[in-house]
N, CA, C and O atoms as CSV, one atom per row, in Angstrom:
chain,resi,resn,atom,element,x,y,z
A,1,MET,N,N,-2.003,-82.358,54.598
A,1,MET,CA,C,-3.172,-81.661,55.129
A,1,MET,C,C,-3.845,-82.573,56.148
A,1,MET,O,O,-4.102,-83.741,55.855
A,2,PRO,N,N,-4.140,-82.044,57.368
A,2,PRO,CA,C,-4.779,-82.885,58.369
A,2,PRO,C,C,-6.204,-83.233,57.955
A,2,PRO,O,O,-6.930,-82.416,57.388
A,3,ASP,N,N,-6.583,-84.485,58.261
A,3,ASP,CA,C,-7.943,-84.871,57.926
A,3,ASP,C,C,-8.908,-84.410,59.020
A,3,ASP,O,O,-8.492,-83.969,60.091
A,4,GLU,N,N,-10.190,-84.520,58.726
A,4,GLU,CA,C,-11.220,-84.027,59.642
A,4,GLU,C,C,-11.171,-84.746,60.989
A,4,GLU,O,O,-11.420,-84.129,62.025
A,5,GLN,N,N,-10.854,-86.048,60.987
A,5,GLN,CA,C,-10.803,-86.802,62.244
A,5,GLN,C,C,-9.680,-86.314,63.141
A,5,GLN,O,O,-9.863,-86.218,64.355
A,6,SER,N,N,-8.529,-86.004,62.575
A,6,SER,CA,C,-7.416,-85.535,63.406
A,6,SER,C,C,-7.705,-84.149,63.972
A,6,SER,O,O,-7.322,-83.857,65.104
A,7,VAL,N,N,-8.366,-83.303,63.213
A,7,VAL,CA,C,-8.749,-81.979,63.717
A,7,VAL,C,C,-9.766,-82.134,64.843
A,7,VAL,O,O,-9.652,-81.474,65.875
A,8,ASP,N,N,-10.764,-83.005,64.651
A,8,ASP,CA,C,-11.758,-83.254,65.702
A,8,ASP,C,C,-11.100,-83.793,66.961
A,8,ASP,O,O,-11.446,-83.377,68.066
A,9,ALA,N,N,-10.155,-84.716,66.807
A,9,ALA,CA,C,-9.462,-85.285,67.964
A,9,ALA,C,C,-8.668,-84.217,68.704
A,9,ALA,O,O,-8.662,-84.184,69.934
A,10,THR,N,N,-8.001,-83.351,67.963
A,10,THR,CA,C,-7.240,-82.267,68.577
A,10,THR,C,C,-8.153,-81.322,69.344
A,10,THR,O,O,-7.842,-80.936,70.470
A,11,LEU,N,N,-9.276,-80.947,68.744
A,11,LEU,CA,C,-10.217,-80.055,69.412
A,11,LEU,C,C,-10.826,-80.722,70.641
A,11,LEU,O,O,-10.992,-80.073,71.674
A,12,ASP,N,N,-11.163,-82.013,70.547
A,12,ASP,CA,C,-11.701,-82.736,71.706
A,12,ASP,C,C,-10.714,-82.726,72.865
A,12,ASP,O,O,-11.094,-82.497,74.013
A,13,GLU,N,N,-9.445,-82.975,72.557
A,13,GLU,CA,C,-8.414,-82.975,73.601
A,13,GLU,C,C,-8.260,-81.586,74.217
A,13,GLU,O,O,-8.103,-81.454,75.431
A,14,LEU,N,N,-8.304,-80.563,73.384
A,14,LEU,CA,C,-8.190,-79.191,73.862
A,14,LEU,C,C,-9.335,-78.843,74.805
A,14,LEU,O,O,-9.112,-78.278,75.876
A,15,PHE,N,N,-10.558,-79.180,74.411
A,15,PHE,CA,C,-11.708,-78.871,75.257
A,15,PHE,C,C,-11.685,-79.666,76.554
A,15,PHE,O,O,-12.120,-79.159,77.588
A,16,GLN,N,N,-11.185,-80.909,76.526
A,16,GLN,CA,C,-11.073,-81.684,77.760
A,16,GLN,C,C,-10.092,-81.024,78.716
A,16,GLN,O,O,-10.329,-80.993,79.923
A,17,LYS,N,N,-9.005,-80.502,78.192
A,17,LYS,CA,C,-8.044,-79.808,79.046
A,17,LYS,C,C,-8.668,-78.549,79.646
A,17,LYS,O,O,-8.451,-78.257,80.822
A,18,PHE,N,N,-9.439,-77.798,78.855
A,18,PHE,CA,C,-10.070,-76.597,79.387
A,18,PHE,C,C,-11.096,-76.939,80.458
A,18,PHE,O,O,-11.260,-76.190,81.421
A,19,CYS,N,N,-11.786,-78.061,80.298
A,19,CYS,CA,C,-12.767,-78.464,81.297
A,19,CYS,C,C,-12.095,-78.820,82.614
A,19,CYS,O,O,-12.706,-78.683,83.673
A,20,SER,N,N,-10.843,-79.278,82.564
A,20,SER,CA,C,-10.155,-79.643,83.794
A,20,SER,C,C,-9.493,-78.441,84.461
A,20,SER,O,O,-9.047,-78.547,85.604
A,21,VAL,N,N,-9.420,-77.311,83.781
A,21,VAL,CA,C,-8.828,-76.101,84.344
A,21,VAL,C,C,-9.945,-75.230,84.896
A,21,VAL,O,O,-10.910,-74.918,84.199
A,22,SER,N,N,-9.804,-74.849,86.140
A,22,SER,CA,C,-10.822,-74.020,86.780
A,22,SER,C,C,-10.694,-72.570,86.336
A,22,SER,O,O,-9.589,-72.046,86.196
A,23,LEU,N,N,-11.815,-71.943,86.123
A,23,LEU,CA,C,-11.808,-70.520,85.812
A,23,LEU,C,C,-12.023,-69.689,87.064
A,23,LEU,O,O,-12.318,-68.496,86.990
A,24,ILE,N,N,-11.878,-70.314,88.181
A,24,ILE,CA,C,-11.906,-69.628,89.468
A,24,ILE,C,C,-10.452,-69.505,89.900
A,24,ILE,O,O,-9.717,-70.492,89.919
A,25,GLY,N,N,-10.046,-68.302,90.243
A,25,GLY,CA,C,-8.663,-68.087,90.640
A,25,GLY,C,C,-8.388,-68.553,92.058
A,25,GLY,O,O,-9.291,-69.014,92.757
A,26,GLU,N,N,-7.154,-68.432,92.471
A,26,GLU,CA,C,-6.761,-68.820,93.816
A,26,GLU,C,C,-7.438,-67.910,94.836
A,26,GLU,O,O,-7.425,-66.689,94.684
A,27,PRO,N,N,-8.033,-68.504,95.883
A,27,PRO,CA,C,-8.675,-67.692,96.925
A,27,PRO,C,C,-7.651,-66.835,97.671
A,27,PRO,O,O,-6.510,-67.244,97.885
A,28,ILE,N,N,-8.086,-65.649,98.056
A,28,ILE,CA,C,-7.257,-64.739,98.848
A,28,ILE,C,C,-7.867,-64.688,100.242
A,28,ILE,O,O,-8.962,-64.156,100.426
A,29,ASN,N,N,-7.157,-65.240,101.223
A,29,ASN,CA,C,-7.656,-65.268,102.601
A,29,ASN,C,C,-7.334,-63.961,103.302
A,29,ASN,O,O,-6.171,-63.573,103.419
A,30,LEU,N,N,-8.372,-63.289,103.763
A,30,LEU,CA,C,-8.219,-62.087,104.570
A,30,LEU,C,C,-8.679,-62.422,105.984
A,30,LEU,O,O,-9.058,-63.560,106.262
A,31,LYS,N,N,-8.647,-61.463,106.853
A,31,LYS,CA,C,-8.986,-61.708,108.261
A,31,LYS,C,C,-10.390,-62.306,108.427
A,31,LYS,O,O,-10.542,-63.351,109.059
A,32,ASP,N,N,-11.405,-61.660,107.871
A,32,ASP,CA,C,-12.787,-62.100,108.094
A,32,ASP,C,C,-13.504,-62.535,106.820
A,32,ASP,O,O,-14.711,-62.775,106.845
A,33,ARG,N,N,-12.778,-62.639,105.707
A,33,ARG,CA,C,-13.416,-63.007,104.437
A,33,ARG,C,C,-12.423,-63.674,103.498
A,33,ARG,O,O,-11.210,-63.645,103.703
A,34,ILE,N,N,-12.982,-64.268,102.476
A,34,ILE,CA,C,-12.196,-64.878,101.409
A,34,ILE,C,C,-12.642,-64.232,100.098
A,34,ILE,O,O,-13.839,-64.146,99.824
A,35,ILE,N,N,-11.704,-63.789,99.305
A,35,ILE,CA,C,-11.980,-63.186,98.000
A,35,ILE,C,C,-11.548,-64.187,96.925
A,35,ILE,O,O,-10.409,-64.652,96.923
A,36,ILE,N,N,-12.476,-64.516,96.004
A,36,ILE,CA,C,-12.186,-65.484,94.946
A,36,ILE,C,C,-12.426,-64.824,93.589
A,36,ILE,O,O,-13.560,-64.458,93.280
A,37,PRO,N,N,-11.373,-64.663,92.769
A,37,PRO,CA,C,-11.554,-64.063,91.443
A,37,PRO,C,C,-12.221,-65.041,90.468
A,37,PRO,O,O,-11.971,-66.245,90.506
A,38,VAL,N,N,-13.073,-64.495,89.595
A,38,VAL,CA,C,-13.736,-65.278,88.544
A,38,VAL,C,C,-13.264,-64.722,87.203
A,38,VAL,O,O,-13.269,-63.510,86.987
A,39,ILE,N,N,-12.856,-65.618,86.308
A,39,ILE,CA,C,-12.222,-65.218,85.052
A,39,ILE,C,C,-13.013,-65.745,83.865
A,39,ILE,O,O,-13.516,-66.868,83.894
A,40,LYS,N,N,-13.121,-64.927,82.818
A,40,LYS,CA,C,-13.757,-65.349,81.565
A,40,LYS,C,C,-12.657,-65.713,80.577
A,40,LYS,O,O,-11.675,-64.988,80.418
A,41,MET,N,N,-12.844,-66.856,79.914
A,41,MET,CA,C,-11.895,-67.273,78.907
A,41,MET,C,C,-12.602,-67.282,77.555
A,41,MET,O,O,-13.707,-67.809,77.430
A,42,SER,N,N,-11.962,-66.698,76.550
A,42,SER,CA,C,-12.517,-66.737,75.199
A,42,SER,C,C,-11.460,-67.288,74.255
A,42,SER,O,O,-10.272,-66.986,74.373
A,43,ILE,N,N,-11.925,-68.108,73.315
A,43,ILE,CA,C,-11.023,-68.737,72.354
A,43,ILE,C,C,-11.619,-68.576,70.965
A,43,ILE,O,O,-12.814,-68.795,70.764
A,44,THR,N,N,-10.784,-68.193,70.010
A,44,THR,CA,C,-11.204,-68.074,68.621
A,44,THR,C,C,-10.290,-68.943,67.769
A,44,THR,O,O,-9.065,-68.852,67.856
A,45,PHE,N,N,-10.895,-69.779,66.952
A,45,PHE,CA,C,-10.138,-70.650,66.059
A,45,PHE,C,C,-10.301,-70.164,64.625
A,45,PHE,O,O,-11.339,-69.618,64.251
A,46,GLY,N,N,-9.281,-70.369,63.851
A,46,GLY,CA,C,-9.358,-70.047,62.430
A,46,GLY,C,C,-8.601,-71.089,61.632
A,46,GLY,O,O,-7.648,-71.696,62.121
A,47,GLY,N,N,-9.022,-71.282,60.437
A,47,GLY,CA,C,-8.360,-72.268,59.598
A,47,GLY,C,C,-8.373,-71.825,58.158
A,47,GLY,O,O,-9.022,-70.846,57.793
A,48,ASP,N,N,-7.646,-72.561,57.350
A,48,ASP,CA,C,-7.528,-72.255,55.942
A,48,ASP,C,C,-7.513,-73.580,55.197
A,48,ASP,O,O,-7.400,-74.645,55.802
A,49,VAL,N,N,-7.626,-73.504,53.913
A,49,VAL,CA,C,-7.491,-74.704,53.105
A,49,VAL,C,C,-6.007,-75.052,53.105
A,49,VAL,O,O,-5.178,-74.290,52.608
A,50,GLY,N,N,-5.691,-76.189,53.657
A,50,GLY,CA,C,-4.297,-76.588,53.770
A,50,GLY,C,C,-3.917,-76.728,55.231
A,50,GLY,O,O,-4.791,-76.779,56.097
A,51,PRO,N,N,-2.629,-76.789,55.515
A,51,PRO,CA,C,-2.174,-77.071,56.874
A,51,PRO,C,C,-2.131,-75.840,57.789
A,51,PRO,O,O,-1.576,-75.919,58.885
A,52,VAL,N,N,-2.686,-74.740,57.375
A,52,VAL,CA,C,-2.601,-73.513,58.164
A,52,VAL,C,C,-3.824,-73.397,59.065
A,52,VAL,O,O,-4.961,-73.474,58.599
A,53,ALA,N,N,-3.579,-73.211,60.363
A,53,ALA,CA,C,-4.645,-72.993,61.337
A,53,ALA,C,C,-4.075,-72.147,62.467
A,53,ALA,O,O,-2.859,-72.044,62.629
A,54,GLY,N,N,-4.953,-71.554,63.233
A,54,GLY,CA,C,-4.492,-70.736,64.337
A,54,GLY,C,C,-5.579,-70.575,65.381
A,54,GLY,O,O,-6.747,-70.879,65.140
A,55,ALA,N,N,-5.178,-70.098,66.532
A,55,ALA,CA,C,-6.122,-69.858,67.610
A,55,ALA,C,C,-5.620,-68.695,68.448
A,55,ALA,O,O,-4.417,-68.460,68.563
A,56,VAL,N,N,-6.558,-67.983,69.021
A,56,VAL,CA,C,-6.250,-66.879,69.920
A,56,VAL,C,C,-7.069,-67.095,71.182
A,56,VAL,O,O,-8.266,-67.373,71.110
A,57,ALA,N,N,-6.425,-66.967,72.340
A,57,ALA,CA,C,-7.128,-67.133,73.612
A,57,ALA,C,C,-6.935,-65.877,74.446
A,57,ALA,O,O,-5.890,-65.229,74.385
A,58,GLY,N,N,-7.940,-65.547,75.214
A,58,GLY,CA,C,-7.854,-64.393,76.089
A,58,GLY,C,C,-8.503,-64.676,77.428
A,58,GLY,O,O,-9.502,-65.393,77.501
A,59,LEU,N,N,-7.945,-64.121,78.478
A,59,LEU,CA,C,-8.499,-64.237,79.821
A,59,LEU,C,C,-8.761,-62.835,80.343
A,59,LEU,O,O,-7.938,-61.937,80.165
A,60,SER,N,N,-9.901,-62.649,80.986
A,60,SER,CA,C,-10.175,-61.358,81.592
A,60,SER,C,C,-10.992,-61.546,82.865
A,60,SER,O,O,-11.896,-62.380,82.903
A,61,PRO,N,N,-10.684,-60.784,83.897
A,61,PRO,CA,C,-11.447,-60.888,85.135
A,61,PRO,C,C,-12.848,-60.322,84.932
A,61,PRO,O,O,-13.011,-59.277,84.302
A,62,VAL,N,N,-13.860,-61.007,85.464
A,62,VAL,CA,C,-15.233,-60.530,85.305
A,62,VAL,C,C,-15.933,-60.271,86.630
A,62,VAL,O,O,-16.891,-59.499,86.686
A,63,ALA,N,N,-15.464,-60.908,87.696
A,63,ALA,CA,C,-16.133,-60.731,88.987
A,63,ALA,C,C,-15.234,-61.259,90.095
A,63,ALA,O,O,-14.219,-61.909,89.843
A,64,VAL,N,N,-15.632,-60.966,91.321
A,64,VAL,CA,C,-15.020,-61.591,92.483
A,64,VAL,C,C,-16.136,-62.078,93.397
A,64,VAL,O,O,-17.194,-61.458,93.500
A,65,LEU,N,N,-15.876,-63.197,94.052
A,65,LEU,CA,C,-16.781,-63.684,95.088
A,65,LEU,C,C,-16.225,-63.210,96.411
A,65,LEU,O,O,-15.056,-63.439,96.719
A,66,ASP,N,N,-17.054,-62.553,97.190
A,66,ASP,CA,C,-16.680,-62.060,98.511
A,66,ASP,C,C,-17.406,-62.937,99.526
A,66,ASP,O,O,-18.619,-62.810,99.698
A,67,VAL,N,N,-16.680,-63.818,100.195
A,67,VAL,CA,C,-17.271,-64.775,101.128
A,67,VAL,C,C,-16.896,-64.379,102.548
A,67,VAL,O,O,-15.718,-64.370,102.907
A,68,LYS,N,N,-17.910,-64.051,103.360
A,68,LYS,CA,C,-17.673,-63.713,104.763
A,68,LYS,C,C,-17.546,-64.999,105.562
A,68,LYS,O,O,-18.422,-65.862,105.500
A,69,LYS,N,N,-16.457,-65.130,106.313
A,69,LYS,CA,C,-16.208,-66.340,107.085
A,69,LYS,C,C,-17.172,-66.496,108.253
A,69,LYS,O,O,-17.400,-67.611,108.722
A,70,THR,N,N,-17.736,-65.396,108.726
A,70,THR,CA,C,-18.579,-65.445,109.925
A,70,THR,C,C,-20.069,-65.584,109.625
A,70,THR,O,O,-20.868,-65.701,110.554
A,71,VAL,N,N,-20.461,-65.575,108.357
A,71,VAL,CA,C,-21.869,-65.672,107.974
A,71,VAL,C,C,-22.068,-66.957,107.181
A,71,VAL,O,O,-21.416,-67.168,106.159
A,72,LEU,N,N,-22.975,-67.819,107.655
A,72,LEU,CA,C,-23.220,-69.095,106.987
A,72,LEU,C,C,-24.198,-68.939,105.822
A,72,LEU,O,O,-25.041,-68.042,105.817
A,73,GLY,N,N,-24.070,-69.824,104.843
A,73,GLY,CA,C,-25.017,-69.865,103.730
A,73,GLY,C,C,-24.844,-68.745,102.738
A,73,GLY,O,O,-23.834,-68.043,102.722
A,74,GLN,N,N,-25.879,-68.595,101.891
A,74,GLN,CA,C,-25.800,-67.621,100.802
A,74,GLN,C,C,-25.777,-66.181,101.284
A,74,GLN,O,O,-25.360,-65.297,100.535
A,75,ASN,N,N,-26.208,-65.917,102.502
A,75,ASN,CA,C,-26.162,-64.541,103.029
A,75,ASN,C,C,-24.728,-64.046,103.229
A,75,ASN,O,O,-24.483,-62.843,103.306
A,76,GLY,N,N,-23.797,-64.976,103.309
A,76,GLY,CA,C,-22.402,-64.600,103.494
A,76,GLY,C,C,-21.618,-64.468,102.206
A,76,GLY,O,O,-20.408,-64.244,102.239
A,77,VAL,N,N,-22.295,-64.603,101.055
A,77,VAL,CA,C,-21.602,-64.555,99.762
A,77,VAL,C,C,-22.142,-63.412,98.916
A,77,VAL,O,O,-23.353,-63.265,98.753
A,78,ARG,N,N,-21.237,-62.608,98.382
A,78,ARG,CA,C,-21.617,-61.555,97.428
A,78,ARG,C,C,-20.831,-61.768,96.148
A,78,ARG,O,O,-19.663,-62.156,96.182
A,79,VAL,N,N,-21.478,-61.511,95.020
A,79,VAL,CA,C,-20.808,-61.537,93.724
A,79,VAL,C,C,-20.660,-60.086,93.281
A,79,VAL,O,O,-21.650,-59.381,93.086
A,80,LEU,N,N,-19.429,-59.656,93.127
A,80,LEU,CA,C,-19.154,-58.278,92.734
A,80,LEU,C,C,-18.655,-58.257,91.297
A,80,LEU,O,O,-17.554,-58.728,91.011
A,81,SER,N,N,-19.456,-57.716,90.400
A,81,SER,CA,C,-19.111,-57.661,88.985
A,81,SER,C,C,-18.021,-56.624,88.742
A,81,SER,O,O,-18.004,-55.564,89.369
A,82,LEU,N,N,-17.136,-56.935,87.848
A,82,LEU,CA,C,-16.081,-56.003,87.451
A,82,LEU,C,C,-16.385,-55.375,86.110
A,82,LEU,O,O,-15.503,-54.773,85.497
A,83,ALA,N,N,-17.635,-55.504,85.633
A,83,ALA,CA,C,-18.014,-54.973,84.318
A,83,ALA,C,C,-17.774,-53.479,84.222
A,83,ALA,O,O,-17.457,-52.978,83.143
A,84,SER,N,N,-17.917,-52.762,85.309
A,84,SER,CA,C,-17.723,-51.312,85.270
A,84,SER,C,C,-16.251,-50.942,85.098
A,84,SER,O,O,-15.934,-49.790,84.804
A,85,CYS,N,N,-15.346,-51.916,85.280
A,85,CYS,CA,C,-13.912,-51.654,85.117
A,85,CYS,C,C,-13.481,-51.749,83.654
A,85,CYS,O,O,-12.405,-51.275,83.292
A,86,GLU,N,N,-14.322,-52.361,82.812
A,86,GLU,CA,C,-13.948,-52.510,81.403
A,86,GLU,C,C,-14.146,-51.202,80.662
A,86,GLU,O,O,-15.059,-50.433,80.964
A,87,SER,N,N,-13.285,-50.958,79.692
A,87,SER,CA,C,-13.425,-49.711,78.916
A,87,SER,C,C,-14.115,-49.963,77.612
A,87,SER,O,O,-14.318,-49.034,76.831
């Protein structure tokens, strides 16, 4: 059975890896704008008495950033929510 320190170390390493992974997708360059997808990540952990443990992860798109190349500053950026696409 793993001890509490080894579980903590495993979780610390996992969270460090997630912190190094961007939740912003690859930019899509169009003629006059750049579209950048924004993704939500959710993780659920479960454990039992003994060596049994598990995790479930999910990714879902939540928004896109629409950046106009010809407009400087915040006036050239729109955040478009995809919440209306969820069922």
